[in-house]
Each structure stands twice: as structure tokens, then as C-alpha cells.
N, C-alpha and C positions, 0 to 999 in steps of 0.2 A: 428337073430334079430326078436323078436316077434312083429308082426303087430297088430294094432288095427283092430277089426273085421269090422269096418265101413270105413276103410281107402279107399278101392277101390271104394266103393259106393259114398263116399263124393268127392273123386277125380274126378270121372267120371260125377258128377253132372254138372260141368261146360261145359261138352260136350254133355249134354242131348239135344235131338231134334236139331241137327245141320242142317243148311241149306245145300241144295245140289246144285251142279252146274247145271245151266240150259242154254239152247241155243235156241234162237228164230229162226224161228217161233215155238210157243208152245201154245197148247190149254190145259187149266187147269180147272178142276171142283173141287171145294172145298165144302165139305158137313160137317156140324157141327150137331152132334146128342146129344141132352141133355140126360144124362143117370145117373141113380142112381147106387148103387153098383151092383145090379143084372144085370142091362143093360150093365154095363161096362164089367162084366164077360161074358155076352152073346156076346158082341162085340169081345172079344178075341176069343171065340169059333167060331164066324162067320169068323174071319180072318183065323183061323187055317183050317176051312173047305175049304176056297179058296186055301190055300197053298197045302192042300192034293189033291185037284182036279187037281192042276198043277204039282204034284209030286215035291214039293219044301220042303226043311227042315223047321221045325217049330221053332220058336224062343224060347228063355228062358221064363219060366213061369213068371218071374218078369219083363220082358221087357215092357216098356211103349211107345216105338216108333219103327217103322220098315219101311224100304224102300225096295220095291220089284220091280224087273224088270220082267214083264210078256211078254216080246216080243213086241207085238203090243201096249201095254200101260204099264204105270208104276203107282205104288201105294205108297203113303206115309200114314202111319197109326200112330196116336198119341193118347195116353190115358191120359186124364187130370182128375182133381179132380171131376169136375161136368159134363164134356162132353167128347165126342170122335170125333176126326176129321178124315175124309177120303179125301185124295187129289188124284185125278186121273189126269194123264198127258199123252198126245200123241203129236207127232210132228205135227205142223200145216202146213198150205199151204201158198204160197206166195200171195201177194195182200191184199187188205183190206177185213176183214172178213164180211160176211153177218150175219144177225141176227141168222139164223139157224146154222151158223158155230160155234157159241160160245159153243154149247154143243157137239162139236166133240169128247171130251174125253169120253163121255158116250156111244158112239156108239159101241165101242169095248168091253164094259163090259157086262158080263152076266146079263141080265135085271132081271131075277128072283132072282139072288143073290143080286143085287143092291136094289131091292124093299124091301128086307127082312132085311135091316140094322137095328139093335136093337136100341131102344131109340126113342126120338121124335125130328124131324128135327127142328132146330132153325135157321139155315142159310144155304143157297145154293148159291154159287157164281161161275160164269163162268169168267175166266180171260184168255185173249188172248194176248200173247206177240209177237210183230211183229217187225222185224228188218227193219227199214226204217228211212231215213232222210227227206223224202218228206212230205211237209205240204200242197201240192196242193189240196188234197182231204178233206180239212177241212169241207166244206159244206156238202159233203156226209157223213162224219163222224158224224157231229153234228145231222144229221137226225136220227141216231140210238139211240140217248139219248134224254131224256126230257129236254127242254131248261130251265125250271124253277128251276131245281135242278142240272143242269149240272156242273160238277167239271172238270176243266182242269188245270193242273199244271205241272211244270217240277220237276223231282225228281233226286236224286243223283247228285246234283250240275249241273243240266242241261243235264245229260247223257240220260235221258229218259223222256217221256211225258205220263201222265196218263189222260184217259178220262173215266168218269163214271157219273152216276146220282143217285146211291144208291137207285134205284127203283127196284121193283119186276116185271119181265115181265110176260106175260100170262102163261108161263111154270113154274113159281114159282122160278125163278133164278134172282139174281142180276148179272150185267155185268160190267166188267172192260176191257178196252183196254190199253195196255201198249206198247207204241211205243219206241223202243230201238234204240239209235244211236250208240254210242261207249261205250259199257259196257261189262266187262268181264263176263264169265259164273258164276263165284262165286259171283260177285257183283249182277248179275241179280237174282241168287238164293236167296240171302239175301233180295233183294228188294221185290221180289214176296212174300216171306214168311212174311215180315212185312206188306205188303198190305193185305194179307189174315188175319193176326192176328188183324189188325185194325178193320175189319168188324166182326170178331169173337168176340173180346172183347167188341166191341160196343153193340152187341146183348146181350152178357152175362151181361154187366153193366145195360142194360135197364130192366133186370128181376126184379130189385128192384122197378121200377116205379109203376107197378100195386099193389105191396104190400104197397107202401107208400100211394097210393090213397085210398086203403081199410082201412088203419090204421088211416088216418086223421079224419074221423067222430068219431071213437071210442075214439081217443085222445081228441077231443073237448068235448065229453060227460064226459070223466073222469076228465078233467080239470074243467068243470063246477061243477061236483059233489064235487070235492075237494074244490072249492071255497065256495060252500054251507056248507060243513062240517066245514071249517075254520070259517065262520060266526057263525055257530051254536055253535062251541066250545067256542067262545068268551062270549056268553050269556047263556051257559048251566049251569044248577044246578047240584048239586052233584049227585042226583039220575038219571040224564040223561047221565052221562059220560060213563056208561057201554054200552048203546045202541050206542053212538057215536063211541066208540072204536071198537065195532063190525062192524059198517058200514065202518069205516076207514080200518079195517083189510080186509074186503071183497074187498074194492077198491084197496088196496095194492096187494092182490093176483091177481086181474084182470090185473093191470098194469104190474106186474112182469111177468105174464104169456104171455102177448102180447109182452113184451120186449124180453123175452127168445126165443119166436118163430120167431121173425122178425129181431132181431139184427144181426144174422149171415148173413142174406140176404143183409142187408144194408152195413155191413162190406165188403162182397164180391163185391157188386156193387162199393163201393168206390175204392177197389183195382183194379177192371177192368177199371174204369174210368182213374185211374192213368196209367195203362198199355196202354190205348189208347193214352193218351198224350205223353207217352214215345215213342211209335212206330211212332207217327207223327213226333216227333223230329228226330227219326232215319232215316227217308226217306229223310230228307234234301230237302224239297220241296221249289220251287220258284214260286211265283205267276205270272201268265201271265195276261197282261192287258185285261180287259173286262171279265175275268172269276174268279170264286171263287176257292180258294184252299181247300184242305182237312181240314186243320186246321181251316179255316174260317167257312167251312160248319159244322164241328163237334162242334165248339165253339157256333155257333148260334143255332144249332138244339139240341145239347146235354145239353147245360147249364141249360135250364129249368128243364129237368129231373134230372140232377145231383143236382140242388138246392133243388128240391122237396124231393129227397131221404135224402140229408143231413139235411134239415129242419125237416123232420119227425123223423129222428134218434136223432137229438138234442132235439126235443120236448119230445121224449120218455125218454131220459136220464134225462132231467130236471124234468119231471113229476115224475119219479121214486125217484129222490132225494127229491123233495118236499113232496111226500107222506111219505117217510122215516122220514123226519124232523118233519112233522105233527104228525106222530105216536109216535115219541119220546117225543114230547111236551105233547101230550095227556096222554101218559103213565106216564110221570113225574108228571103231574097234578093229575092223579089218585093215583099214589104212595104217593104223598104229602098228599092227602086227607086221604088215608089209614093210613099214619103215624100219622096224627092228630087224627084220630079215635082211633088208638091204644094207643096214649098218653092219650086221654081222658079216655079210658077204664082202663089204668094202674092207673090213678089218682083216678078213682072211686073204683078200687080194693084196693088201698092204704087206702082210706077213710073207706071202709068196714072192712079192716083188723084192722084199728085203733079202730073202734067201737067194733069189735069182741074182741080185746085185753082188752078194758075197760070192756066189758061184762064179759070176762073171769076173770078179776080181781075181779069184783063184785061177780061172782060165787065162786071164790076162797075164798073170805071172808065168804060167806054163808057156804061153805064147811068146813072151819075151825070151825065155830060155831057148825055145825052139828056134826062134828067128836068130838069136845070138849064135847058136850052134851052127846054123846054116851059113850065116855070114862069115863066122870064124873059119869054117871049112873052105869057103871061097878064098878068104885071105891066106889060108895055108897054101892053096894051090898057087896063088900069086907069089907068095914068099919062095916057094920051091923054084918057080920060074926065075925069080931074081937071083937065087943061089946059083942056078945054072949059068947065068950070065956073069957071075962073080961079083955081083953087087953086094950081097950079104953073105955071112958065113953060116948062120944057124936059123933056118926058117921056123923051127918050133918055138924058138924064143920070141921071134917077131909075132907069131900067132898068139902066144900066151900074153904078150904085152897088149895086143889089140883087143883081146876078149873083154876086159873091163870097159874099155872105151865103147866098144860095140854095144854091150849090154846097157850101158848108161844112155846112149843115144836112142836105142830102141825103146827103152822104158819111158824116156821123156816124150818121144813121139806118140807112144801109146796113151800116156796120160793126157797129152794135149788133145788128142782125138776124143778121148773119153769125156773130158770136161766140155768140149765143143758140142758133142751130141747132147749132153745134159742141158746145156743152155738153150739149145734149139728146142727141146721138148718143153721146157718151162716157158 
């Protein structure tokens, strides 16, 4: 049975980047590197260099995710369309972690190799998973996070409690503490992966906000220029339409260029915002009295940015459509004016052709007279010759009698040629 060449790849797509089982206590550091095509290839080479240093087999050239156990620490590497994620994990210690303990996963990693990660760092997160049911250390726990942005909620139907403030500490990392009660290793792995994805996709979604802020003034200027053009078109004379069409064409090129360069970023941000919403639904959070949940925090903090990106994207689309409609209207007006000019030109040509026909008819009459006169002169010479022979008595009389016949014959021949030429033209 002949298989489709993409069957295996399509089948394995549902198993791409699967969560791995985790057991608390566990210290995790998640690094997101924004990378273009060259940086993604460099990330793959950077990973292969680490594997070669530890005498481990290298993965397939098409692999986009890999889990590696390096003894003291574990690595999870994922290659995405716009970024690369590096997740480092080590076994934690008992008790409530101190602030310096959150970076425990980085202590065992070769620092020179870590500092050379290709790309630009977009997000760095420390996550500490702790197995406990004790809530007596709440006051000490809250001192580790900022109170104004503190998020505390129960996850996985009350099987775990999350503490975070989505702030960047002096070392450049965000911190999350996940207190696990009764949760299997696989469920813990899925929960940790979704929490890390929420922060990753949140940062990726916000990449569209600076673009939207930059595009807004240019959009306002283009909208004002379009309004001025619309007003000018209403009162423009025929000789001004070419200049207006040129201005409108330049504006259309400017709008379309901005739309083409920024639309992909807004589309990507919209997709990332939707992924954030979906991951928040997946963690099944429950709000605790007196604290805000992740959903509430994201809704309040991300809604303005999301609305700004959507608003600018819609303005770009609407402006592009308006410029297109205005261009079509102006071109229609110019074409109509050109058709009227062409019609007037054809009318003038018809009038000139009629005059030429009348003139030609007049000329034809003169031509008949001239030809008749010439032939009659020849006939007179012939008649004089016949008189000399004694065949006729009066050559002038013969010439006079021949003139009507000659004129009639010449006129008939001229009319015949005239109608023949007209039939050939039609």
C-alpha cells in the first residue's frame, strides 16, 4: 500500500512538543529567545554543540523539539516560527524557596554556553514547583512578590496554587511559585507547560503594541490627506484631475506599503492573544478571596494593548479600502471625461469629413469640366484634321456637339470611381 509522503509528518503533528512528567520539588528556568531564520539555525547548532560536548547523539535535522537528560540538569528545547525556547530543570529542595533559590536550575549549566544563546531574549522565567499542603507560610510567601500585582489562584480544580507577580526581578527574571498538593506527574507537567506558555505568548502578543503605536500617527496623517483629497475631488476642474490622481496614487502606495509591512505582525499578535486566552482556560483556575487570578490580571492588563492592536489593524484595513474606492471613483471620473473628449473629437472629425466630402464633390465637378475641356480641345484638333481631308465642313460644330457627350462620359466615370472607393472603405 503506497503511503502519502506527508502521512507520518501530519500524524506526528498532534504529538509535537508533548508535556513531560514532572515531580515536585522542581526548579525550572524558561528562556525565550526571539530569533529570525538565521538565529533559529544558530540555535540548532548551539544545541548540537552542547550534545557533542556531553557525547550525546544529535537529533534529526528536521527536529523542532528535544528533551535531554544531562544528569545534574535536564533541558527541553523547542523551535518555533518566531522564537526558540530553552527550559532548564533541576530537582529542588524541601521548604519554601528563598529569592536566590529560584535560579537554581542555572547553577549547573555551563555559563559560557548559556550566555551565548543565539537570538534576543524576550522572556526569562523562574518557576519553582513545591510539594506542600501547608498554607501557614502565607505571610512569608507574599513578601517575595509585589503586592500591587500579586496573583494567587488555585489551578487544576484546586490541586495546585500559583503565586506570581509578573514582575522582573533585579536579575532580569520573572518568578512563579507553584504549590502542588495532590497532582500526578503528568498533570503537573502539563500544568507547568501551560503556565510557561502563558508568559511566552503574552510577550509575543505584545510585540504588536509598539508597531501599533508607531503606525497610529501615520494613519492619522493618511486619513487627513484622504479627506482633503475627497474634498478637492468634489470641486476639481477637468484640468486638475490628473494631479489629484497622482496624489491619490502616492497615498495608495504609502498606505499599502504600511499595511503590507505591519499586517503580519498584527495577525500574529491576534493569534498569540488567542493562545493566551486558551491556555488560561486550560489551567482551570479558581479565584481565591482577596487575590486576583491570572485571567483577571491578563484581562485588565492586556485588554488595552489588544484593543490598540485590533483598532490599528482595522483602521489600516478600512483606510486601504477607502483609498481603493476613492481611486476607482476618480479613475471613473477621468475615464468619463476622456470618453466625452473622445466623443467630441469624433464629432469634430465627422464634421470635417463631411466638409471634405462636399469639397471633394466640388472638386470633382471642376475636374469633370477640366477633363471635358481638355478632351474637347483634342477633339477640335481631330476635327480640323478631318476638315483638311475634306471629310467634314465645320470642325467647331463637331467639337460643340461632342462636348456634352464627353462631359457625360467623364462624369459617369468619375462617379463610378467615387462609389467604388466608398464601398472599398466600408
